[in-house]
LODO-803889 format. One line per field, with one value per residue (C-alpha): residue in three letters; x, y, z. Coordinates in steps of 0.05 Angstrom, whole numbers, plus 5000, padded with zeros to 4 digits. Example, Ala and Ser with C-alpha at 12.3 -4.5 7.8 and 13.67 -1.06 7.14 Angstrom:
2
aa <- c(ALA	SER)
px <- c(5246	5273)
py <- c(4910	4979)
pz <- c(5156	5143)
//
This chain:
330
aa <- c(MET	THR	ALA	GLY	ILE	THR	VAL	GLU	THR	VAL	GLU	MET	THR	MET	VAL	ALA	VAL	SER	ALA	GLU	GLU	GLU	PHE	GLY	GLY	LEU	THR	ALA	LEU	GLU	ARG	LEU	ARG	GLU	LEU	GLN	LYS	LEU	HIS	PRO	ASP	THR	SER	LEU	SER	VAL	ILE	VAL	VAL	MET	ALA	LEU	VAL	ASN	ILE	MET	SER	ASP	TYR	ASP	HIS	VAL	LYS	SER	ILE	MET	GLU	TYR	SER	ARG	TYR	ALA	THR	ARG	ALA	ALA	ASN	ALA	PHE	LYS	SER	LEU	PRO	ASP	LYS	LYS	ALA	SER	MET	ILE	ALA	GLY	ALA	ASP	LEU	PHE	VAL	ASP	ILE	PHE	SER	LYS	HIS	ARG	ALA	SER	SER	ASP	ALA	SER	SER	ARG	ASN	VAL	ASP	ASP	TRP	LYS	ASN	GLU	ILE	LYS	ASP	GLU	CYS	ALA	GLN	GLN	LEU	GLU	GLN	TYR	ARG	ASN	TYR	ARG	GLU	LYS	ALA	ALA	ASP	LYS	GLY	LEU	PRO	PHE	VAL	LYS	ASP	ASP	THR	VAL	ILE	LEU	VAL	HIS	SER	TYR	SER	ARG	ALA	VAL	MET	LEU	LEU	LEU	ARG	LYS	ALA	HIS	ASN	SER	ASN	LYS	ARG	PHE	LYS	VAL	PHE	VAL	THR	GLU	THR	SER	PRO	THR	SER	SER	GLY	THR	LYS	ALA	VAL	THR	GLU	LEU	ARG	ALA	SER	ASN	ILE	PRO	ALA	GLU	LEU	ILE	LEU	ASP	ALA	ALA	VAL	GLY	PHE	ILE	MET	ASP	ARG	VAL	ASP	MET	VAL	ILE	VAL	GLY	ALA	GLU	GLY	VAL	VAL	GLN	ASN	GLY	GLY	ILE	ILE	ASN	GLN	ILE	GLY	THR	TYR	GLN	ILE	ALA	VAL	VAL	ALA	LYS	ALA	ALA	ASN	LYS	PRO	PHE	TYR	VAL	VAL	THR	GLU	GLN	TYR	LYS	PHE	VAL	ARG	LEU	PHE	PRO	LEU	ASN	GLN	ASN	ASP	LEU	PRO	ILE	PRO	LEU	PRO	SER	TYR	PHE	ALA	ASN	PRO	ASP	GLY	ASP	THR	ILE	ILE	PRO	ARG	ASN	PRO	THR	ILE	ASP	TYR	THR	PRO	PRO	GLU	TYR	ILE	SER	LEU	LEU	PHE	THR	ASN	VAL	GLY	VAL	LEU	THR	PRO	MET	GLY	VAL	SER	GLU	GLU	ILE	VAL	LYS	LYS	MET	LEU	ALA)
px <- c(4811	4872	4919	4976	4941	4917	4868	4929	4963	4903	4897	4969	4958	4899	4926	4924	4982	5005	5073	5087	5077	5138	5169	5218	5220	5234	5189	5198	5232	5281	5299	5309	5355	5398	5410	5423	5480	5509	5499	5503	5513	5455	5391	5330	5290	5343	5348	5274	5280	5338	5298	5239	5283	5311	5241	5216	5274	5239	5179	5215	5173	5109	5083	5029	5039	4979	5002	5074	5049	5005	5064	5103	5046	5040	5115	5115	5055	5088	5140	5085	5050	5110	5092	5157	5156	5190	5171	5232	5209	5142	5180	5222	5162	5127	5189	5188	5113	5119	5166	5115	5057	5094	5111	5041	5010	5054	5047	4996	4989	4959	5019	5080	5128	5124	5197	5218	5172	5201	5272	5255	5232	5295	5338	5303	5308	5383	5390	5352	5393	5457	5431	5412	5486	5501	5440	5469	5533	5494	5449	5510	5541	5478	5484	5559	5553	5510	5564	5607	5671	5662	5592	5563	5515	5465	5454	5402	5414	5458	5445	5492	5473	5487	5553	5574	5558	5599	5658	5656	5654	5714	5752	5738	5778	5717	5722	5660	5636	5579	5532	5498	5437	5443	5379	5359	5344	5389	5465	5461	5484	5546	5560	5556	5603	5653	5655	5660	5718	5752	5748	5778	5713	5700	5637	5601	5545	5486	5425	5360	5331	5386	5364	5329	5390	5440	5399	5425	5496	5483	5476	5435	5404	5418	5381	5369	5302	5272	5219	5198	5122	5076	5069	5145	5147	5192	5187	5250	5279	5237	5256	5264	5198	5213	5282	5248	5199	5254	5296	5238	5225	5298	5298	5351	5349	5328	5358	5345	5394	5358	5356	5299	5285	5260	5203	5142	5068	5044	5006	5005	4960	4992	5033	4977	4977	5044	5050	5070	5035	5030	5041	4981	4982	4948	4931	4959	4965	4971	5027	5092	5136	5153	5182	5182	5130	5140	5146	5214	5196	5157	5130	5158	5109	5136	5128	5186	5234	5277	5306	5318	5385	5369	5401	5353	5371	5360	5285	5234	5181	5133	5186	5189	5114	5116	5169	5127	5065	5106	5131	5061	5035	5095)
py <- c(2484	2526	2494	2457	2452	2381	2349	2315	2383	2411	2348	2353	2422	2405	2357	2384	2362	2375	2407	2354	2295	2251	2223	2167	2184	2259	2319	2366	2417	2365	2344	2416	2431	2370	2390	2463	2440	2400	2454	2522	2562	2531	2571	2548	2533	2483	2454	2440	2403	2363	2346	2323	2279	2247	2237	2203	2153	2125	2107	2068	2007	2040	2007	2056	2122	2151	2130	2152	2220	2228	2215	2268	2317	2305	2315	2380	2407	2392	2446	2494	2481	2499	2557	2594	2577	2624	2643	2607	2543	2548	2559	2497	2454	2478	2463	2391	2383	2411	2354	2303	2339	2341	2267	2248	2289	2254	2184	2131	2098	2035	2022	2051	2012	2047	2037	2066	2125	2137	2132	2185	2232	2219	2232	2297	2320	2305	2344	2403	2404	2404	2463	2502	2502	2554	2598	2646	2654	2669	2720	2756	2758	2792	2847	2858	2910	2954	2965	3022	3053	3103	3077	3082	3025	3015	2942	2917	2857	2799	2764	2712	2733	2806	2790	2747	2804	2854	2807	2795	2870	2880	2823	2858	2917	2961	3014	3025	3035	3002	3025	2967	2974	2946	2905	2905	2862	2814	2818	2807	2878	2870	2803	2835	2892	2843	2801	2861	2891	2823	2826	2896	2928	2995	2985	3023	3001	3049	3049	3027	3094	3129	3104	3169	3210	3167	3159	3224	3196	3131	3115	3052	3002	2927	2875	2800	2766	2711	2702	2735	2734	2728	2802	2814	2841	2811	2785	2799	2819	2869	2940	2925	2958	3024	3027	3017	3073	3121	3101	3115	3182	3199	3173	3120	3052	2994	2928	2856	2798	2732	2661	2633	2579	2634	2651	2632	2626	2677	2741	2784	2844	2882	2874	2836	2783	2751	2675	2681	2694	2769	2801	2816	2891	2922	2854	2872	2948	2951	2900	2918	2889	2934	2899	2913	2874	2863	2806	2785	2800	2850	2856	2904	2916	2914	2988	3002	2954	2977	2911	2840	2806	2732	2670	2675	2747	2819	2824	2877	2858	2845	2800	2760	2754	2726	2676	2650	2643	2608	2559	2546	2530	2488)
pz <- c(1002	0983	0932	0965	1033	1041	1089	1121	1130	1166	1209	1230	1260	1304	1357	1428	1471	1543	1551	1604	1557	1552	1489	1501	1575	1565	1557	1498	1543	1571	1500	1481	1540	1527	1454	1473	1518	1461	1408	1444	1380	1342	1332	1371	1308	1286	1356	1355	1288	1316	1378	1337	1293	1357	1385	1322	1324	1385	1341	1287	1306	1282	1218	1196	1159	1195	1264	1252	1228	1290	1335	1296	1304	1378	1387	1346	1383	1450	1433	1414	1481	1525	1571	1555	1481	1432	1361	1336	1370	1334	1269	1281	1297	1233	1191	1217	1206	1135	1116	1141	1107	1041	1043	1064	1008	0957	0986	0971	1039	1008	0963	0998	1041	1109	1126	1059	1071	1140	1113	1060	1115	1156	1096	1081	1153	1152	1087	1115	1179	1137	1096	1158	1179	1126	1133	1184	1144	1081	1117	1144	1075	1047	1098	1088	1031	1075	1127	1100	1125	1182	1196	1267	1282	1337	1359	1407	1452	1430	1363	1335	1264	1278	1312	1253	1204	1245	1251	1175	1163	1209	1175	1109	1136	1144	1198	1240	1311	1349	1404	1440	1484	1554	1543	1616	1655	1615	1607	1532	1515	1559	1526	1457	1476	1507	1444	1397	1436	1436	1360	1362	1341	1378	1419	1474	1520	1528	1572	1539	1557	1518	1449	1432	1453	1414	1350	1319	1325	1288	1214	1220	1267	1259	1300	1297	1303	1345	1291	1226	1220	1160	1145	1147	1217	1271	1341	1380	1448	1486	1466	1392	1374	1409	1376	1308	1322	1342	1281	1234	1266	1257	1185	1201	1166	1209	1185	1208	1200	1203	1176	1136	1187	1233	1185	1226	1209	1260	1245	1308	1303	1360	1424	1458	1404	1419	1428	1502	1568	1580	1648	1690	1705	1766	1793	1861	1863	1939	1945	1979	1925	1866	1806	1731	1693	1620	1570	1544	1471	1430	1359	1308	1251	1179	1166	1213	1179	1120	1097	1121	1106	1098	1069	1009	0994	1016	1025	1039	1091	1033	1002	1067	1067	0997	1016	1074	1031	0977	1030	1055	0986	0963)
//
């Protein structure tokens, strides 16, 4: 077996759980929604870790390392089983399971005090959550030198990390302009333009279909990420991939601002390999209702990405891949 991957680690990834299973009277989704209301600016990966910490507090009475770990695995897999799960949710569940796996691998179940062991895990979770608070800020700081005076930037959808980078650049007295895609059928593009203009940053909303037309007028593309996968590609709001293709054809840099807690152990091969239900095309071709059918996300392969600005540094897609493997083997 690969170095650093223990029997316990493998065991913790193999528990099948229903998305409707309750933990402490609430399903995983209900826990998630409660915490999102309390922490609206916190990334989904971190919310999942917070939710799992809360769930495990309901199992403090458990007196076996094995049993406690199984509850943790069931709870983590409940988030992965949600029908509308996101890549960042999978990343958050894996972050939580990694802490358990590490402590199980270094623990002698026959000699450890279970309560001490559980307290060590709680302490590490608390420390990690505290560290996560600064990840977005650090990622934005890494991208700051790339925003020059008189730059024109194309932004897709609404990303808290991207918005933070742009506000930091503006506060550093850099002069630049921003085009933002509408990101239909959502209102995220409008939200981004509204916030940018409120910060006195010149911003214009464009149709998604106008990306090819506008690309000659921009100097770079900056997007966020829902998840960064093992090969250094990203999963993000639908439309990201086509923007990356156009940017590469126009020889314009395509940058990603993202936090390390969004690095996820997924390896999609193509658009049909995403961790979500895909629309069923031509299932009812004679129906009277005509509506667009598409997923909410797409996959951008690493060859279309110039650099990723992360809290651990400015990385190439290959560098991200190395970081994920290093984390897996730690």
